[in-house]
VEXLUM-294074 format. One line per field, with one value per atom (N, C-alpha, C, O): residue in three letters; x, y, z; chain; atom name. Coordinates in steps of 0.1 Angstrom, whole numbers, plus 5000, padded with zeros to 4 digits. Layout:
N
residuo (ALA,...)
u (X,...)
v (Y,...)
w (Z,...)
cadena (A,...)
atomo (CA,...)
% end
This chain:
74
residuo (MET,MET,MET,MET,TRP,TRP,TRP,TRP,PRO,PRO,PRO,PRO,ALA,ALA,ALA,ALA,THR,THR,THR,THR,VAL,VAL,VAL,VAL,PRO,PRO,PRO,PRO,ASP,ASP,ASP,ASP,SER,SER,SER,SER,LEU,LEU,LEU,LEU,ASP,ASP,ASP,ASP,ALA,ALA,ALA,ALA,VAL,VAL,VAL,VAL,LYS,LYS,LYS,LYS,LYS,LYS,LYS,LYS,HIS,HIS,HIS,HIS,ASP,ASP,ASP,ASP,PRO,PRO,PRO,PRO,ALA,ALA,ALA,ALA,ARG,ARG,ARG,ARG,GLN,GLN,GLN,GLN,PRO,PRO,PRO,PRO,GLN,GLN,GLN,GLN,ALA,ALA,ALA,ALA,ASP,ASP,ASP,ASP,PRO,PRO,PRO,PRO,GLN,GLN,GLN,GLN,THR,THR,THR,THR,PRO,PRO,PRO,PRO,ASP,ASP,ASP,ASP,VAL,VAL,VAL,VAL,THR,THR,THR,THR,GLN,GLN,GLN,GLN,ALA,ALA,ALA,ALA,SER,SER,SER,SER,ARG,ARG,ARG,ARG,ARG,ARG,ARG,ARG,GLN,GLN,GLN,GLN,ILE,ILE,ILE,ILE,ARG,ARG,ARG,ARG,SER,SER,SER,SER,SER,SER,SER,SER,GLU,GLU,GLU,GLU,LEU,LEU,LEU,LEU,PHE,PHE,PHE,PHE,GLY,GLY,GLY,GLY,ASP,ASP,ASP,ASP,GLN,GLN,GLN,GLN,ARG,ARG,ARG,ARG,GLU,GLU,GLU,GLU,VAL,VAL,VAL,VAL,LEU,LEU,LEU,LEU,ILE,ILE,ILE,ILE,GLU,GLU,GLU,GLU,HIS,HIS,HIS,HIS,ALA,ALA,ALA,ALA,GLY,GLY,GLY,GLY,GLU,GLU,GLU,GLU,ILE,ILE,ILE,ILE,TYR,TYR,TYR,TYR,SER,SER,SER,SER,LEU,LEU,LEU,LEU,ARG,ARG,ARG,ARG,HIS,HIS,HIS,HIS,THR,THR,THR,THR,SER,SER,SER,SER,LYS,LYS,LYS,LYS,GLY,GLY,GLY,GLY,LYS,LYS,LYS,LYS,LEU,LEU,LEU,LEU,ILE,ILE,ILE,ILE,LEU,LEU,LEU,LEU,THR,THR,THR,THR,LYS,LYS,LYS,LYS)
u (4044,4048,4044,4032,4052,4049,4040,4041,4032,4023,4032,4043,4027,4034,4035,4045,4025,4025,4025,4019,4030,4030,4022,4024,4012,4005,4014,4024,4010,4018,4017,4026,4007,4005,4002,4001,4002,3999,3984,3980,3976,3961,3955,3947,3960,3955,3959,3951,3971,3975,3968,3964,3966,3959,3945,3940,3938,3924,3923,3913,3934,3933,3941,3943,3944,3951,3941,3932,3943,3933,3933,3922,3944,3944,3935,3930,3932,3923,3909,3900,3905,3891,3884,3890,3871,3863,3863,3862,3864,3864,3850,3841,3848,3834,3831,3840,3818,3814,3816,3811,3823,3826,3814,3814,3803,3790,3783,3774,3786,3779,3787,3799,3781,3789,3793,3785,3805,3810,3805,3810,3796,3790,3800,3800,3809,3819,3828,3832,3832,3841,3833,3838,3820,3812,3809,3808,3809,3806,3818,3816,3830,3842,3848,3848,3852,3858,3873,3880,3878,3892,3899,3894,3910,3918,3932,3938,3938,3952,3961,3958,3971,3980,3986,3989,3988,3994,3984,3989,3971,3961,3961,3959,3963,3963,3976,3975,3987,4000,4004,4011,4000,4005,4020,4025,4027,4042,4048,4060,4040,4045,4047,4043,4054,4057,4048,4048,4041,4033,4021,4021,4010,3997,3992,3995,3985,3979,3964,3957,3959,3945,3939,3944,3928,3920,3909,3901,3909,3899,3895,3903,3882,3877,3884,3887,3887,3894,3908,3915,3914,3929,3935,3929,3948,3956,3965,3972,3964,3973,3982,3978,3994,4003,4004,4006,4002,4004,4016,4016,4026,4039,4041,4038,4046,4050,4065,4073,4070,4085,4092,4086,4105,4114,4113,4117,4109,4108,4094,4091,4085,4072,4061,4050,4064,4055,4047,4051,4035,4028,4028,4026,4031,4031,4021,4022,4012,4002,4006,4007,4008,4011,4002,3997,4000,3992,4001,3996)
v (1834,1825,1831,1836,1830,1835,1826,1814,1831,1822,1813,1817,1801,1792,1796,1793,1804,1809,1824,1830,1829,1844,1846,1839,1856,1858,1863,1869,1859,1863,1878,1883,1884,1898,1906,1900,1919,1927,1930,1939,1923,1926,1925,1933,1915,1913,1925,1930,1931,1942,1955,1963,1956,1968,1969,1981,1958,1959,1965,1971,1965,1970,1983,1988,1989,2002,2013,2015,2020,2031,2042,2048,2044,2055,2051,2060,2038,2034,2033,2030,2036,2035,2047,2058,2046,2058,2069,2065,2081,2092,2096,2095,2101,2106,2119,2127,2121,2133,2145,2145,2156,2167,2174,2181,2173,2180,2172,2178,2159,2151,2152,2148,2156,2157,2144,2134,2143,2130,2130,2137,2121,2120,2117,2123,2108,2104,2116,2119,2124,2136,2147,2153,2149,2159,2156,2166,2144,2141,2140,2138,2142,2142,2156,2164,2160,2173,2172,2163,2182,2182,2194,2205,2191,2201,2201,2190,2213,2213,2211,2215,2203,2200,2213,2214,2223,2236,2243,2249,2241,2246,2238,2244,2225,2217,2219,2220,2220,2221,2235,2237,2245,2258,2258,2253,2264,2264,2253,2253,2243,2232,2220,2219,2210,2197,2186,2175,2189,2178,2184,2195,2176,2180,2168,2156,2170,2160,2159,2170,2147,2145,2136,2125,2141,2132,2125,2131,2112,2103,2092,2084,2091,2081,2079,2068,2091,2091,2088,2087,2087,2084,2096,2103,2098,2109,2103,2094,2108,2104,2116,2127,2113,2123,2121,2110,2132,2133,2142,2153,2135,2143,2144,2136,2156,2159,2157,2165,2147,2145,2154,2162,2154,2163,2159,2166,2146,2141,2143,2139,2150,2154,2143,2144,2133,2122,2126,2134,2119,2121,2107,2097,2108,2096,2098,2108,2089,2089,2078,2066,2082,2072,2074,2085,2063,2064,2067,2068)
w (8847,8836,8823,8822,8813,8799,8792,8794,8783,8775,8766,8762,8763,8755,8741,8734,8736,8722,8722,8731,8711,8709,8696,8686,8696,8684,8673,8675,8660,8649,8645,8639,8650,8647,8660,8671,8659,8670,8672,8679,8664,8665,8679,8683,8686,8700,8709,8717,8707,8714,8710,8718,8697,8692,8697,8699,8699,8704,8718,8721,8726,8739,8740,8751,8729,8729,8732,8724,8744,8747,8736,8734,8729,8719,8707,8700,8706,8694,8698,8690,8711,8715,8711,8710,8708,8704,8715,8727,8711,8720,8724,8715,8736,8740,8733,8729,8730,8724,8734,8745,8729,8738,8743,8753,8736,8739,8750,8757,8753,8763,8776,8776,8787,8799,8804,8804,8809,8815,8830,8838,8832,8846,8856,8867,8854,8864,8867,8878,8857,8859,8866,8875,8863,8869,8883,8891,8888,8901,8911,8923,8905,8913,8914,8905,8926,8928,8925,8929,8918,8914,8920,8920,8927,8933,8928,8927,8925,8920,8932,8943,8930,8942,8947,8959,8939,8944,8954,8963,8952,8961,8974,8985,8973,8985,8993,9005,8987,8994,8997,9007,8989,8991,8989,8979,8999,8998,9007,9010,9011,9020,9011,9000,9016,9010,9015,9009,9026,9032,9038,9044,9037,9043,9051,9048,9062,9070,9067,9066,9065,9061,9072,9074,9077,9087,9079,9072,9081,9074,9083,9088,9086,9095,9108,9113,9114,9127,9127,9137,9115,9113,9106,9099,9109,9103,9093,9096,9081,9069,9065,9067,9061,9056,9040,9035,9033,9019,9016,9019,9011,9008,8993,8985,8989,8976,8975,8982,8968,8968,8959,8951,8960,8952,8937,8928,8934,8920,8915,8904,8922,8917,8920,8915,8928,8931,8943,8951,8945,8957,8965,8959,8978,8987,8998,9006,8999,9010,9020,9016,9033,9043,9055,9057,9063,9075,9087,9098)
cadena (A,A,A,A,A,A,A,A,A,A,A,A,A,A,A,A,A,A,A,A,A,A,A,A,A,A,A,A,A,A,A,A,A,A,A,A,A,A,A,A,A,A,A,A,A,A,A,A,A,A,A,A,A,A,A,A,A,A,A,A,A,A,A,A,A,A,A,A,A,A,A,A,A,A,A,A,A,A,A,A,A,A,A,A,A,A,A,A,A,A,A,A,A,A,A,A,A,A,A,A,A,A,A,A,A,A,A,A,A,A,A,A,A,A,A,A,A,A,A,A,A,A,A,A,A,A,A,A,A,A,A,A,A,A,A,A,A,A,A,A,A,A,A,A,A,A,A,A,A,A,A,A,A,A,A,A,A,A,A,A,A,A,A,A,A,A,A,A,A,A,A,A,A,A,A,A,A,A,A,A,A,A,A,A,A,A,A,A,A,A,A,A,A,A,A,A,A,A,A,A,A,A,A,A,A,A,A,A,A,A,A,A,A,A,A,A,A,A,A,A,A,A,A,A,A,A,A,A,A,A,A,A,A,A,A,A,A,A,A,A,A,A,A,A,A,A,A,A,A,A,A,A,A,A,A,A,A,A,A,A,A,A,A,A,A,A,A,A,A,A,A,A,A,A,A,A,A,A,A,A,A,A,A,A,A,A,A,A,A,A,A,A,A,A,A,A)
atomo (N,CA,C,O,N,CA,C,O,N,CA,C,O,N,CA,C,O,N,CA,C,O,N,CA,C,O,N,CA,C,O,N,CA,C,O,N,CA,C,O,N,CA,C,O,N,CA,C,O,N,CA,C,O,N,CA,C,O,N,CA,C,O,N,CA,C,O,N,CA,C,O,N,CA,C,O,N,CA,C,O,N,CA,C,O,N,CA,C,O,N,CA,C,O,N,CA,C,O,N,CA,C,O,N,CA,C,O,N,CA,C,O,N,CA,C,O,N,CA,C,O,N,CA,C,O,N,CA,C,O,N,CA,C,O,N,CA,C,O,N,CA,C,O,N,CA,C,O,N,CA,C,O,N,CA,C,O,N,CA,C,O,N,CA,C,O,N,CA,C,O,N,CA,C,O,N,CA,C,O,N,CA,C,O,N,CA,C,O,N,CA,C,O,N,CA,C,O,N,CA,C,O,N,CA,C,O,N,CA,C,O,N,CA,C,O,N,CA,C,O,N,CA,C,O,N,CA,C,O,N,CA,C,O,N,CA,C,O,N,CA,C,O,N,CA,C,O,N,CA,C,O,N,CA,C,O,N,CA,C,O,N,CA,C,O,N,CA,C,O,N,CA,C,O,N,CA,C,O,N,CA,C,O,N,CA,C,O,N,CA,C,O,N,CA,C,O,N,CA,C,O,N,CA,C,O,N,CA,C,O,N,CA,C,O,N,CA,C,O,N,CA,C,O,N,CA,C,O,N,CA,C,O)
% end
């Protein structure tokens, strides 16, 4: 359901605009980024369109679609 009133200005929208948020200092390491491993999809898929991933005893399929999207299914 839509709100009953609409703000007169875009001030409320601008407050939540990520582009207007302060940027992190490039000299300060980003702890969340440093603690996560990043893998290029080309390294993961090679010349294939699908890889199988075992997780917690289950097999998942990760597919690279013709439109460039990734689909993970169980």
